[in-house]
RODO-758970 format. One record per residue (C-alpha): x, y, z. Coordinates in steps of 0.1 Angstrom, whole numbers, plus 5000, padded with zeros to 4 digits. Layout:
BEGIN
XYZ...
END
This chain:
BEGIN
302912184204299912294223297912314191298511954184295811874210297911614227299111574262302511494276303211364311306111504329308411264347308611364383311711284404314811104394317511224371316611304335318511084312319111064275320710784256320610944222321011294209317511304193316011274228317711604239316911974237319412234249317712574254319212894268316913164283317913514274316513854286317214164306317514154343314114114359312313984328311413664346313813404333314513224366310813224375310013074341312612794346310912704378307512714362308612484335310212244360307012244380305012164349307311874343306811744378310411814388309312044417306712014444303412184440304912494457307212534428310412544449313112294457312912144492315212394510313212694499315812834475315112894438316112624413318512854395319513124420320812914448324213084453324513294485325813584464322713564442320613584474322413894485322414064451318813964445319613864409321213594388325013634385325913304369324913044343322812764358321512434344318112284352317511954334313811844331311911574312308811634291307411314276310411124265312611434258315211564282315311944282318412114295317312464305320212714308319313014328321513314322322013644341320313944324322714204338325314334314328214274338327713894335327513874297330313614298327813374315325313454288327813374260328713044277325012964277324713044240327712814233326112524252322612564237321012474204318112724206317213034226314113154244314013534246312113624278310513964275308614144303305314294292305914564319309414664306309614594269312714504249316014674257318914744234321214474248318514204242318214324206321914294202321913934215319013854191321213974162324113764173321913454174320513554139324113574126324713214134321213094126320212984161316512914164314713154187311213204202309913484224308113444257306113734271306013744310304513974336301113984318299414074351301514384356299814724354299514854318300714514304299414464269300214144251299214284216301314594221304214374234303914154203304214454180307214574199308914234195308014224158309714564153312714474175313314124163311614094129314114304109313214294073310514034079308314124109305813844098308513594110307713704146304113624153302013484183300913124184298413204212296413504224295813564261292413484275291313734301289313634331286813824352287614184361288914224397287814484422291014694414289914714378292514474365291614174343294013884349295013644322293213314328294213114297295313104261293513094228295212854203295313024169296112714149293812464167291112734175290812594210290812754244293412634270291912754304294212774334291812944358291212634378294912574384295012294359295012324321291612264307290912244269287612364255285912524225286112894221283313124230281413304202283013644210286513494205285913384169286513724151289713774171290913424163290113464126292113784121295213674140295013314126295113424090298213634096299913344115299113094087300513324061303713374082304112994086303512884050305813164037308512944052307112614039309112384017305912343996306112643973302612593960301012613995300812993997299013023963296612743973295812914006295313253991293113083965290812973993292012624000291912514037295312404050295012114074296312154110298911874106300512044077300612374095302212234126304812044106305712354086305812554118308112314135310512304105310612684103311312714140314012454139315712624109315612964127313413134100310213174121310113294157306813224176305713454204304113284235303013394269303813234302303213294339304213104371301712854386299112994411299312894447298712514450298712464412301312264393301012414358301612784352300012964323301512874290304012624304302612324286302412514253306012624258307312274266305512144235307212414214310612314228310211944222308411974189309912284173313412334187316212134171317911834185321711844189321911644156320511944137323112194150326612224137329312164162332212414167335212364145338112154159341812124152344611924168346212114198349012234176346512374150346512084125343312024105340611774117337411654102334211844114332611684144329411494142326911454171327511084174327710904208330010654193332310914177335511054190335211234223334911614220333511814249334012164262334012324296331412604294331512694331333812634361332712674397333812574432331612364455332512364492331911984494333111844461335712104451335912234415332912154393333112184355329812224335330612044302328812024269329511704250329511764213330811414202331311074218330310974253331811094285331910844315333110864351336710764357337710824320341110974314340711264291343111514274342511874285343612134259344112494269342112784256344513064245343613324271347113374286346713754284343913724310345913514334344613174322347512954313347512734281348012374288347812024273347511764301345711434308343311424337341011164352337311244352335711234386332011174392329411284366326411464381323211634370322511964389319212034406319512354425322212304451322011924446324311724424322711394413325011114400324611004363326210714346327310884314326711184291326211124254326911354225324611664228324111644265325311864294326811734326328811844356332211684360334011674394337711724402339111834369341912024386343512184355340512234332339212584330336312754312336712724275339012414276338412114254338111754267339011484243340411124242343911114255345110924224343211164200343511514215341511794200341112174204337812354198337512694182336912934211333813134215333713514216334613644251333914004260337014204270337214314306337814684305337014814340340214804362340114764400343414774419343314554450345514494481345414224507343614344538346014184562349213974563347213654565345213764534348413844516349613484521346513344504346013614478347913464449346213124451342713284456343213514425344413224404341313014413339013314407340213384372340213014364336513024369335813334349337413394315335913744313338213854341341813944336344513944363347414194359350514244379351414594367355214624365355015004362352615084391353314774411349614724416347614404414344714484390341614284383340014384350336214324351333214404330331414634354330914734390328514444397331214204383333714364406331414324436330813954429334513884423335614034456332813864474333813534460337413594470336213644506333413384508334913094488338613144492338913324526340813624511339813974522341014254499340614624497340014824465342515104462342715384436343915254402347015424389347815484353351415424342352615784336356115874324358416174327360716324301362816634296361216924277364517084269368317034270369817044305373116984322373816834356376816764379376916474403379316514431379616234457382516294480382616164515385516094539384815904571387915714582389315434561388315434524386215734515383915784485384816004456383016034423382216344402380516334368379016594345376216504321374116664295370516554289368416624258364916504247364516244220361416144199358615944215359515574219363315624220363715514255367015614273370215654253373515684271376615834253380115844265382116154254384716164282388216254270391516214286390415954311388716204334386415924344388315594343386915344317385915094344383515344360381715464329379215174331378715264368377615614358375215474332373815224358373215514383371615724356369215444346368415354382367415724389365515744356363415434367362615614399361715944383363016294387359916514393356816314403358115964408357415824373360015664350362015894327361915804290362915944256366216124266369816104256372216134285375716224275378616184300381016474293383516494321384216394357386816334383388116024401390315934431392915664429391815514462388415634471386615604438384415294433381515144413379015244440380315594442380015654405376515504405375515754431377116044412375315944380372015944399372716284415373716434381370416334365368516484395370416814392369716834355366016794362366017064388366917324363364817194333361217184322360016824329356916694310354616434325353716184297350416004299349415684280347015744251344715464238343115414205339515354214336915194190333315244200330615044183327215204190323715244177323415524152321115724175323815754202326715854179326316224188326316174226329315934223331416174203330516464226331516254256334816154241335616514234334916584271337516324279340216514259339716264231340416324194337916154171339716004142336715914122333415714119332315444096329115234092329314894110326214714099322514784102321915074125325515074139328415304137332015254146333615564162337515574164339215804187342415854207341815914244344115954274343915644295343515844326340115964312338715614305339215424337335415404342334415414305333015064306330315194330329815534315329415404279326715174291324815464305325315694275324215424249321515264270323414934270323914924232327515044231330714834231334314944230337814824227341114994235344714944226347715134238348915384212351715584228352715824257352316194250352716514272349916584296348616944295350617154319347617254341346716884346350316784353350617064379347316954395348516594396351816684412350116904438347716624447350616384451352416634473349516684496348516314495
END
């Protein structure tokens, strides 16, 4: 690390390569939108010599945000990989979107990585969503460090930000979150702001001055010594509390000086185990400079303190049919086991799959087995097929640079896997495997779409299939009740990106239309109806008369048809025709155009003609009889009700329950759900929660999550039903 007082040379140009897992580090950058993750990736790449002195790739785009949609949205919307080399270590930097709508990309990055950098803006602090991701990482023991950015912002205070991080991330042990460096402020500017010009190393007690545009190491000034002494003592105690040498703390408190080498080794072990989380500062390089503030220190932390793939446990595997298999080991010579963590489309090379290799070695032109991922409910088919691997490449902005192989622990882009989708497992064709899936957020925001033109309609099905193949957080539904095509997404920004991709990548223009909830109708009382279909128009006429009685049944009963005709008033061969007509009319509705359910229809009497009666005539009579019965009866509109489970921070339980009540919800109960969390259970009409994915985020400041399951249909309040019927009549 920076405090080791050693220098690493970045390898400029070429494709970073790794032949063994110990020469790899996979690091995901996590933080809210605008925290500076993408800028930090570029600063680290520049420090490694992977970018020019301007800190940009040659075409002027950013290294991570090169997609046209990201340019238009002015934010990251997808996971991106930037491989760099520091010394003899290849670092795969995984830049993730910070906006909540793209949490699926974040989870893919967490799956592919072995450690996480939490990027926190000194201007904005730590939001609730970032704290939740920290807790997820803690639950699986993922090593983490914190990087504070935007130190030059107005009112930015590194010490205050460090304390905020200790409270937000430290949990029961805030001394496990401590700074390794303190900012060194330069000369005060004319606007009264004092910029950060360097860093003070607390372990080495050295100054790392970046004010010249290059990193210069020197002794501290006398005024720095008291500041170093206080913060250094706290840091040392935090490090040796995690030491494997149980006598070290007593010796240190007894006055023994702990040598720097021991401190650094204990620090690296604690970071790699995920029990100590250093806080660092970073800033992009100044104009004309190569090294940004703190980039060298951060790269040394990554290479020295973050674990290699050998130190992280691989996901569990089974055979494709669920049979047991031995746990994977990160061995380039072991059985092939890799996972597609992202799928995208390139206009020149077609489908590209970003793959993490957990075991074995992946090579171009290999034939691999692709095992499906169990997301059929979202429009992603399960499959077990063999496919030939195309070219292997390493991404660099828009460019794809060929590589010869990808060993266990590495990340690589694979071309032309036509069937593989995000979450699929790649394994040897004669030894197929299936990896345990990672947690995917449920898409709970519906948007109904229609093709803009006939030409778009012809391409819509294929475009939607390709769209959902790329994004497992999206669900495609062809609703049989409302006859709508519905995309279920995570939020409005997710919707915008999905529709833009349909247009830009697949040439399909669609229009969003109002989403319809699948309502039902039922009879609120017993009623009778007579269906008379008598026509004479030369030749064979049409003659059918039937009399029915309709009565309501309990919820969930469906439609029951009973024959009580006596004396052959309706010939036996035409009774099924009456039933068919009744059921056809029930499917169309009798009041507002929604299917009729939960009734018993009893055929009591009727009349037939020896010549003019027919199957078609009695079908028509049955339909007319049901409509007449409805005309004189009280018809209820039934709306679907969902059981909703909301997981929210304790401080927002009151607002959430109040909001649910305002949505005609019935709160069933609450229960503790871990530290500072409460689970609220309620039943809420589905018509009231169409936009709940957006509204809950606002109510809970990004800390709330919910799930929903259909419970039943129940009568809509009369005043709402009347209002709905009137709106349909005028619409």
